[in-house]
C-alpha positions in Angstrom: 79.8 -3.3 131.1 81.2 -6.9 132.0 79.8 -8.7 135.1 83.1 -8.3 136.9 82.8 -4.4 136.5 79.4 -4.5 137.6 80.2 -6.3 140.9 83.0 -3.5 141.4 80.7 -0.8 141.4 79.1 0.7 144.6 75.4 -0.8 145.1 74.0 2.9 144.6 75.6 2.9 141.1 74.2 -0.4 140.2 70.8 0.5 141.2 71.1 3.8 139.5 72.4 1.8 136.1 69.3 -0.3 136.3 66.9 2.1 136.6 68.6 4.3 133.8 68.5 1.2 131.6 64.8 0.9 132.4 64.2 4.7 131.4 66.4 4.1 128.3 64.5 1.2 127.1 60.8 2.5 128.0 60.2 0.2 130.6 60.1 3.4 132.6 58.3 6.1 130.7 58.2 9.9 130.9 55.9 10.8 134.2 56.0 7.5 135.9 56.7 7.2 139.5 59.6 5.5 140.6 59.4 2.9 143.3 59.8 4.3 147.2 63.1 4.0 148.7 61.7 1.3 150.8 60.8 -0.5 147.6 64.0 0.0 145.8 65.8 -1.3 148.8 63.8 -4.3 149.1 64.2 -5.0 145.2 67.9 -4.7 145.0 68.7 -6.1 148.5 70.2 -2.9 149.9 69.8 -0.4 152.5 67.4 2.6 152.1 70.4 5.3 152.1 71.7 3.3 149.0 68.5 3.7 147.3 68.6 7.2 148.2 71.9 7.7 146.8 70.9 5.9 143.6 67.7 8.2 143.2 70.0 11.1 143.6 72.4 9.9 140.9 69.6 10.0 138.5 68.6 13.2 139.5 72.1 14.7 138.8 72.1 13.2 135.4 68.7 15.0 134.7 66.7 11.5 134.6 64.1 12.0 137.3 63.0 14.8 139.4 61.5 14.9 142.7 58.1 16.3 143.5 57.7 17.2 147.0 55.1 15.2 149.0 54.3 13.1 145.9 57.5 11.2 145.1 60.2 10.9 142.2 59.0 10.9 138.7 60.8 10.2 135.4 61.4 13.5 133.7 59.9 14.2 130.2 62.4 14.7 127.6 61.0 18.0 126.1 63.4 20.4 124.2 62.5 24.1 123.2 64.5 24.4 119.9 66.2 27.6 119.3 66.2 27.9 115.4 69.7 29.6 114.8 69.7 29.7 110.9 66.5 31.6 110.6 65.9 33.0 114.0 66.4 36.8 112.8 65.2 36.7 109.1 62.9 39.3 107.6 60.1 36.7 107.0 60.0 36.1 110.8 60.2 39.9 111.5 57.0 40.3 109.6 55.0 38.3 112.2 55.6 40.9 114.9 56.7 38.5 117.5 60.2 38.5 118.8 62.3 35.3 118.0 61.7 33.6 121.3 58.0 34.2 121.3 58.0 32.9 117.8 59.9 29.8 118.4 57.7 28.9 121.4 54.7 29.8 119.5 55.7 27.1 116.7 56.6 24.5 119.3 52.9 24.8 121.1 54.2 26.7 124.1 53.3 29.8 126.0 56.2 32.5 126.0 56.7 34.7 128.9 59.6 37.4 129.4 60.9 39.1 132.6 63.2 42.2 132.2 64.5 42.2 135.9 67.0 45.0 135.1 68.3 47.5 132.6 71.6 49.2 133.8 74.7 51.1 132.4 77.8 49.2 133.4 81.4 48.2 132.2 81.0 45.3 129.9 82.7 41.9 130.4 86.1 41.5 128.4 84.4 39.1 125.9 81.5 41.4 125.2 83.9 44.7 124.9 86.0 42.9 122.4 83.3 41.9 120.1 81.1 45.2 120.5 84.3 47.3 120.0 83.7 49.3 123.2 86.1 49.9 126.3 86.0 47.4 129.1 87.3 50.1 131.5 84.5 52.4 131.1 80.4 52.1 131.8 80.4 51.9 127.9 77.3 49.5 127.6 73.7 49.1 128.7 72.8 45.6 129.8 69.7 44.4 129.7 68.8 41.0 131.5 65.8 39.2 130.4 64.5 35.8 131.9 62.6 33.7 129.4 59.9 31.3 130.5 58.1 28.3 128.1 54.7 27.4 129.8 55.9 29.1 133.0 59.2 27.1 133.3 62.3 29.3 133.0 64.4 28.1 130.1 66.8 30.7 129.5 68.5 33.9 130.8 69.6 36.6 128.3 72.0 39.3 128.9 71.9 42.0 125.9 74.6 44.5 125.7 74.2 47.6 123.7 76.3 50.7 123.3 75.5 53.3 125.6 75.8 56.2 123.5 73.1 54.8 121.2 70.9 53.5 123.7 70.6 56.6 126.0 67.2 58.0 126.0 65.7 55.8 123.8 63.2 52.7 124.1 66.2 50.6 124.1 66.4 51.8 128.2 62.5 50.7 128.5 61.5 47.2 129.4 59.0 47.3 126.5 60.8 48.6 123.6 58.1 48.6 121.2 57.4 46.7 117.9 59.7 44.1 116.8 61.7 44.6 120.4 65.1 45.8 120.4 66.0 45.2 116.9 63.2 47.4 115.7 64.9 50.3 117.5 68.3 49.4 116.4 67.1 49.4 113.1 65.8 53.0 113.6 69.1 53.9 114.3 70.7 52.5 111.3 71.7 49.2 112.3 70.1 46.7 109.7 71.1 43.2 110.8 72.9 41.5 107.7 74.8 38.8 109.5 75.5 37.2 113.0 78.1 35.0 114.6 77.0 32.5 117.4 79.9 31.2 119.5 78.5 28.0 121.4 79.8 26.3 124.6 78.6 24.0 127.3 79.3 24.6 131.0 78.1 24.3 134.5 76.0 26.9 135.8 76.7 30.0 138.1 74.8 30.0 141.2 72.9 33.0 140.1 71.9 30.9 136.9 71.1 27.9 138.5 68.8 30.1 140.8 67.0 31.6 138.1 66.7 28.6 135.9 65.8 26.5 138.7 68.1 24.0 137.6 68.3 20.3 139.0 71.9 19.3 140.3 74.1 18.3 137.8 72.3 19.9 134.8 74.6 21.9 132.7 73.8 25.0 130.6 74.3 25.9 126.8 75.8 29.3 126.3 75.5 31.2 123.0 77.4 34.3 122.7 75.5 35.9 119.9 76.8 39.1 117.8 74.7 41.0 115.5 76.7 42.9 112.5 75.0 45.3 110.5 74.9 46.6 106.6 78.7 48.0 107.2 79.9 44.7 109.0 80.1 47.0 112.4 78.8 44.9 115.6 76.1 46.7 117.2 74.6 44.2 119.5 76.1 41.4 121.9 74.1 39.0 123.8 75.0 36.2 126.1 72.0 33.5 126.0 72.3 31.0 128.9 69.9 28.2 128.2 69.0 24.9 130.2 70.8 22.1 128.6 67.9 19.6 129.6 65.3 21.8 128.3 66.8 23.5 125.0 68.3 22.5 121.8 70.1 24.3 119.1 68.9 23.7 115.3 70.9 24.9 112.6 70.2 24.7 108.9 72.9 26.6 106.6 73.6 26.5 103.0 77.0 25.0 101.8 78.6 27.1 99.4 
């Protein structure tokens, strides 16, 4: 950015850019407390409301977070990685841990999962297409799970299963037994042999922002996952909604 362009910027943006540069250079490190609005106003020769707007811009960019009664702090750049390439591998199944619990354990985090609802319903159109069920009927069971790492919400997972298979089984229960839902689906004859992940980035819905406690301006990563069995039949579709500021996706695939 040229000096002329910088001069044309609103004062709040110039202050925000200066603070952003200090964060990116390491001058301000994760956990450091930002100067007060009064101190920032004095430092940059601006009004306090201008300094307040600069801090708001940094919060929207996910660089700082406000702690009530304590001040504003530089956010720690932490990532809980989803290991897409071996997430569902047989070697990991032998651990007895679900994919999320195993990923969290590998990264030194404590996993917690809440299951707020399990309901029969009409599937979203994109889910119906992938699961090959009618969208006009209550053809699926929808399990909504909320996932936490070290008590911080990191993802929402909406899993859709065929109603005619799930009814009357542990798939309708919050605790689905050893190896989670994939263990039960395997008992129903679905051995996972391949997966399809479709990944997009977007802004959250109000529900997602509330559940994930998202700071303003932080997007989500959506992974629409389809499991296919030994007959190449899709038997489960899950929509993973991850906090983009706390989650990364890692895929290591062989090139044929």
